[in-house]
Structure formats: C-alpha cells, structure tokens
N, C-alpha and C positions, 0 to 999 in steps of 0.2 A: 362638728371638729369646731372648738370656737376660734373665732380668726386669729386671735390674737395669738392663741398657742404657735402661727408659724412664726412667732423672732420677728416680728416687724419692730421691736424696741431694737434690739441688736440691731438690721438694716438703717437703725436713725441714725445712728453714728457712722456707719460706713456707710451710707448716701452722703450724707451731709457732708462730706469730708472730700469728695469726689471734686475731679478738676472741673471749673467752671465748663460750661457750655460751651461748643463754640457756635458762632455763629456764622452762616453760608448763606449765599447770594447765587442763585443762577446766573446761565451764561444766559446773558440779556433775549436771547429769542428762541433758543434752542435749536436743536440741530437740526437740518436739513432731513426726508427722507430716507430711507434703507442705510441707516449707521447702526443696526444693534448686532450687527454680526451674520445674521442668519443669511442661510442660502437666495441670491439675487441681490444680498445687500452689498456693503462695502465691506470686504475682510478683514479690515482691519479697522473697521467700526469708529472711525475718527482719529483715529490714532497714526496720523499724515499731517504732512506738514499742508499750510492751508487750514485746518482746523485745533487739534489740537497737538503738541509735540512735547515730547517728555522721557521720558522708555519706552520700550518696547509694547507689544498691547499684552495687555494681562503681565509685565514686568517689575510693575511697582509690589510694595507688602501690604499692599489694600485687596478690598475684592465687592464685588455689586452681588444684589441677592433679593431674593424676591419672598414676601412671606406669603401662603397659602391658606386662608381660611381651612380648607379642606384636605389640608394635605396636598398630594400628588394626584387629585382628584378631580371628578367632573360631575354635575347633574345637568345634561341637558335643560337649557334654558332658563337654569336659575343661575342668580346671581352672584357675583362674588368680590371680594372686595380685599385687594391685593394690595402689602405693601412693597417697596421696592429701597433697601437699603442701600448708599454706597460709605463705605469705611476704605479711612486712609488717613492715619496718624498727622503725617505728617502735611497735609493739606489742606487748604480754606473753605475753597468753592466747589459747588456738588451740582452734578447734571446728570439724566438720564436719558434714554430711549427704549423705549420695548413694542413688541410686536406677540402675537397670536398668529399659530398658519397652521393650516391642515395637515398631517404627517404625510396624508396622500397628494400634496401636492405643496411642498414647504417654501416655492421661491413663489409664486404666487397665488396659494387658495389663501385667503383670510378665513379666523376660525374664529366667531360672532363679532361681539360688538365692542368697544371700550367708552368709559362716560367718567367723567371728570365730576372729585368731590369737592372741589377748594379750587382757586385760584390760583395753585402753584404747578398745575398740570392744563397739556392741551393737545388735542388729537389733531395728527393730520392724516391727509389720503397722500395716495400715492404719489399722486402729480403736485404734490408741495402745497396744496391748500389746506387752509382749518377747516375739519370736515365740517361741512352744511348740516342741518337737523335732517333732510332729508337724505344723508348716508350721502358716500362718496359718489362720486359717477363712473358711469360701466369706462370697463377697463381700467380704472384705478381704484379700485376697491382693497385694496391691501391697507390698512390702518396703524398708527402709531404713534403713543401716548409717550410724551415725555414731557420737560420743565419747560415753565415760563417765567418770564421777569419774577412773578410773584412767588417763584420757588426760595426761602426760606430755610432750609433745612437742609441735610443729607439722606432725611427720610420723606419718601413721595408716597401718596396713596390715592388711588382708583378702583372704581371696579371695572368690573370684566365679566358681561352674560354669552354663556355658550351660545352655540349652536340652536337650537330649539329642539332637535333630534340627535342622535347619536352617531355623531360621524368619524367614531374612530377615534386614535389619537389626537392629540394635538401638540404642537411643540411652542414653547415660548422662548423668545429669546432676549436678552434684556443688554445692553452695553450703559456702565455708569464712569462717569467723569469727574474725578480728580482734580480737581485746578489751584496752581497755587497765590490767585488772584492776584497779578501780578499785572492783570491789564492787555498782558498781550498771551499768544498761543504757545510760549513755552513754558517747561518745567511741569505740564500738565501729564497724567498719568490717566489712562484707558483703561479698564477692566469692563470683559465679558462672564456671562454667563448663558446655559439656556437649561430647561426641563420639558419633561413629556409626561401630559396631563392624560389621564387614562378614563374613560367613562364610568362613573362608579356605578355598579350594580348592589350597592346596598342600600337602604331604607330612603334615601334625600328624598326620594318621589313623594313620600309617605308613608313610608312601612312604620312598623313597632321602636325601628331602632332611633329613630327620630330623638335631639333631645328635648325634655319636656321641664317646664319649669312648675314647680309646687304652689298651691294656691297659697297665696300670702310669701312667697318664697323668695323676696325680694325686701331685705330687710341691710340696715344700719349695720357695719361689720365689728364693730365693738360690742354693742349692748344689744343689738339683734332686735331694736325697736321696725317698728314698718314703716316705710319710705325710703326717700333717699334724700341728698343735696350734693350740687355742683363740687368737686374737690371733695368728695366724702366717700373713706372705704365702705364699700356694701360686699352682702354676703348675699349669694344667688343661692339657693336650693333646689333639687328637683332628680328627673332622672336621667341616665345617658348625656352627661353632659361630657364629657369626655372619659377616653378610654384609657386616661391614665393618672396617678397622681403625679405633681411634679409643682414646685416653686420658680420663678422667674430667673432664678443665679444667672442661667446659662444661659438666657437671652434676652437678658441688656446689652445694647449697644453702645460702648461708649458713653455719652450722658443721655442715650432715649432709650425710656422705658417701653416692654414690647406691648401691644393691642391684639396681638397674636400669639396662643401659647399652646405650644401642640397641636397647631390644628385646629386651638379653641379660640371664637372671638366672642365679643359680646358689645351689641349695640345700645344704647340708652338717648331716647329722645331721638336714632336717626343716626347717633357720633356714635364712633370706636370707643372704649373703653378700655384703660390701661388694664392689665393683667397681673396676678401677684401669683394667683394660686389656681391650679384647676383637679379635678379628682371626678370618677365620678356620679358623687353625690351634690356636690359643694364645688361654686368659685366665689374667690376673692376678686373684687375688681376697685378701681379707683374712677368714680363716675366724674366723665370730664366737666372742666371747668367753666364749659359755653352753654349746658343744658338750659340753661335758665331755670323756670319754677310753674309748676300744672302737671296737668296731668302729661305723660309719656308712655312709648312702647319699650319694655326692656326684651333682647332678644337674645339669644343665643343660637350659635353658629357651628357645626361642627362638619367632620366629614359627611356624617348622613342628614346633614338639613340642617336645616333653621326651624329653632322652636316656634309655638305657636307663641307670637305676642304678649306680655300681660302688662296690663295699664298699672303704673306706678304715679302716686301721685310724689311729687317733688318739692321743696322748698329751699328758701335760699340759705339759712343754713339748719343742722341736724345736729347739736350740740353732743357729744359723747366721750365719754373717759377710759383709758386703758385703765383693762378689767379682766385681766388675762384669766383668771379663774373662780370657779364659786364653790360653793357651799351653802349647803340648805338652801339652794333656789336662790341665794342671794352670788351676788355680782361683787370682787373684791377688789380695788383698785392697789395697783403694786406703786408705788412712787419711789422716786431717787432724793437720800437729803443731798440739801446742796455741799451740805460741810461732809468733805469726803473723811476717811479714817480711814490714815496709815497709807497715804497716797488710792485708797481702792474706794469705790462708789459702794452706800450702802444702802441697801432695798430695803424700806419699811411698807408696813402693812399690817394682811392675818399672817400672823406666824401658822404655819403647818398646813396652807391653802397654797403658795406660791413658794418654793421650795429655795428660793433665794430671799425670800424676806426673812430678815434675823431678828427684827424686834417692831414696834408699833413707830406712828407716826407720835412726835413729844410736841407740848404746847409750846408755842414759842418759836419754832421751830421753823426754817427757811424747807421747803420739797417742791421738788420737778416733779409737778403731774402733766402725763401726754393724754392731745385726745385727739377725734376726727369732727367733721364737722362743723369748725368754726366760721368756715366764709372765706371769701378776698381776702388779700393781701396785697401789699403796697412795698415791692411791684408785686406784679400778677407773673405766676409759676404755671406754665406749660403744665398739666397732669403726667404729659409723656415725657415731661423732663426732669432727670435729676436736680433736688432745688439744692443753689448755692447759694452760701450766705444765710440770714436766717430772716423773709421780710416779716414785717410785723401786719400783724387782722387787721381790717380795717371797723370790725364790730366793735359794738362796745358790748366784754364778757363781765360778770357780777360767777362769783363763785362760794359757794354755801356749804357746811360742814353740820349738817341740820336744818337749824333754821339761822343759826351762828354766820353772818357773811365775814369772809376771810379778804384778806390784805395781798395785793400781790404786785410786784415791778413790772410795769410796763404793762402792753395790751397783750401780751402772747404773741409765740412768734412759728412761723411753720419750719421745720428742722428737718424735714425728710416729705417723700412725697402722699401728702395727703397727714401729715402727722404731727400736731402741735402742742408746744411747749409752753408752762404757766409757771411761773416762781411765788409761788404761795406762802405766805404766813399760817404756820397752824394756829388758830385761836386761842390764847396764852388762861383764858378761861375752862376752857373744856375738861369736863373729869373725863375717866376712862371711859372705856368703851367702842362700840362700832356706831361709826355716822356715815349720815346718805351724802354723797360729796355729791355737790347739784351745779350744774353750770344754768346761766341763762345769757344770751345771746340773741339779738334779735326776736326779740319776744317769742323765744322757742325756750322751753327749759328739757334737761337732759332728763335721764332714767334715773326716779327715784328709789330705784333696786342696785344703783349703784353703791357701795359701802367704804369705806376706809376705817381703820381701826388706827383709835388712839391710844396711849400709854405710857403715864409718866414716866 
C-alpha cells in the first residue's frame, strides 16, 4: 500500500484549518500523594476545598484517560510507555496524578516502578518525597507519577516497568485536573479513571507473534527511499506490526496527534513517533522533530512485545514529493492548479493514473505541489500537534522539471503535519512529456523516479 493512498492530501485541508493549539501550564508543584481516587487515596481526588474546586468529581464535560501501548495487558519486566490525556475544551491549565497497585492489595501494594521521560513529570513516594534513585523507603513504597512545573501540555508521557514476575492483575488509577487558569483553586474540574492490566500470555517475552521490521523496511513514506529525517513521513514494513488496519481519525484529541494507535507505538531514536496508520504489514509514522541525525534505532511495540531494533540513518532533510500512484515503475505527482475552475480545485498530472487528474500541467501556470522531508520551520511546530497557520521552511530549496529549474513563490510552507507546499511555475519552455520532478534541499536530492506530466 502506498502511503499517500491513505488520503493525506484531503487531511491537509482539514488539519490545517483546525483550531489553534491551546497552551497549558501545570499546577506549579503537582499535587500531594494519594490524590488518584485509588483505594486508600482521597476519594475526591483533589476535588475539594484547599485543592481544586469547581464542579463535582467527574461532573464536567471532559475526561482523563491513559493510552497503553500494549492494550490493557503487561509482560512481566517489560517496560511500557504510557500517555495521560486530560481533555476539557472549556479549561486552560492541566495536570494529573497516577498510580499502579496490585489488585491483591490495591491500597498499599505498589505494582512496578515509574520513570520519567522528560521534565513534565515527577515521581513521589507515599511520604511526599521525590523518589530517590534507590527507591522509596520502607513503609512508603507506593509511587505516584504526576505533572511538574515543566508541564506545558494536556498530554503527559512517562514509563512504567511491571514487576519482574507475574503478580496477577494490576490496577491503574489516574486523576486529571482541568483548571481555568485564574490563579486560584476555584472553577477547576477533576476527572478520574481506572484500568485493570492483565498479565500477557502472548508472545511478549520473545514468542513468534512479536512484531518484526523487515530488512530495509524503514523508508521515507512518499517515494519509499531508504532512511528517514526529522518531521518526515516514514513507512515501516514488516510482520505482526498490528492486529488491525486503522488510521488516526478516531485517535486525535483536540489539537494533539496520537503516538499510540490500537495499542501500537513506534520509537525512533528513543523518541515516540506520531502514528497515522497501522496494519499487520505496514505502519506510517511522522518522525519526531528532535531525533537529530545519524544512526538510530527504530522499534515497534504492540501487545505482543517489542520488535528487534532496526538501525536507520537519519539525515537533516529527506525531500520527497507527493506522488500517490505509479505506472510502469514510475511514481507520478498529483499537483493542484493555483487557478481554480468554476470555484473548484483542478488536479493536474498523469491522466489515467490518479482518477482525480483531469489534465497535464501547462507550461507557464502556477502549481501547488506537496511533499515531506523539507526540514525545520520558523516557527517550529511539534510533530504531535496539528499545524496552525503555514510556517515557512528554513532550508533553501530548488525544484527542477528534468534539468530545467523552476521558479516558485516563497520558500515553501508547512501546511499540515509533515506536509509541505510549494507554489511552482511550470517552465514555459517545456514541450509535452513526462519530466522528473526533483527537489534539492540541504545538499539532498529527492528521488529521480518521480514524474510530472506536462501537456500544452
């Protein structure tokens, strides 16, 4: 399946016009221990005078939830990355606290250990102290992971390592705070949720059902050239990658794009990637903006465990044009004429290849062409967020029709997650025919097997 058959161009318009991202800030120090609503914790989970007051517990229109990479299962000793999301469209400031307990002792039985992945979370012991490297002291072993001053989003990510042996079911409790940001504890809303994790009997410990990435199976997702780059759509091929086929539509939360889809997650260079599409044989992800360059590992995780890491070389840019269909082993670009016809967009390119295309590109006309892998923008847009506006790319780009250099307005813009747009003038001297459409950016050249059709 070609990545762009998944309708990213249609998503471009939808995503780009979504509401501006909401900037949120955590309660400065995080809550005291035992405010999750778990047995033995405060039953109102901070929805009381002196903490946060507004509606009754779970009385608002929002919710708190945890996304688990392996569904509601765990493999003893195998680390998981969890994501907490607090959602309430009427509020501005967010925080959380979560805990994991043995179902056999939900009040005082600590299950596994938490670890931070960034500065937005911290881990407290039952006595209120920040957990030292040696662990919580005796009689205060229950742990709580929560937001810190560094939190700047309604989404928080951290890791949980289950007990090394099968301890039976594990109960997970979480409380989320959706505050109005008025500087007081009034007008805020508290939400709670809980989950039961069961020990996995699948192949998570190394069985045949573990996901496996194919040799050479990590490629740029538009033209399928080897390697990847920051903020670039990437396709991963293999076996047992997911148990279902699904796109991200139901997993988008507000302005936040998912890093887990149907229990599947992908890490690139140790950082979580945004996931657009999963299937048993292919996953499409947006490489994180901050992975850097050089050799790094790609790992797929699902309910059956982690894949063996695959080393891939990342470059700063990896330009590739939107070319959704192929013919005779050539990819063909679908572009959009800048001039509307009867108020409707006109798709141009190779007729008979893409059913939307009605004609070839005309010499002298301005086209909108789309691509991925063109690098950083100003301002920078996190790859987990819906794009607002159209930030300009910072790299210098040259576009050629065959050997003829084209002119284009501006430097190119990011118009949706990982999707860049260029307004290019078709060189007036071109005769009818198919021409390689080639981009040069940051010393890297796009695939020469991508064509656009010119027809006078």
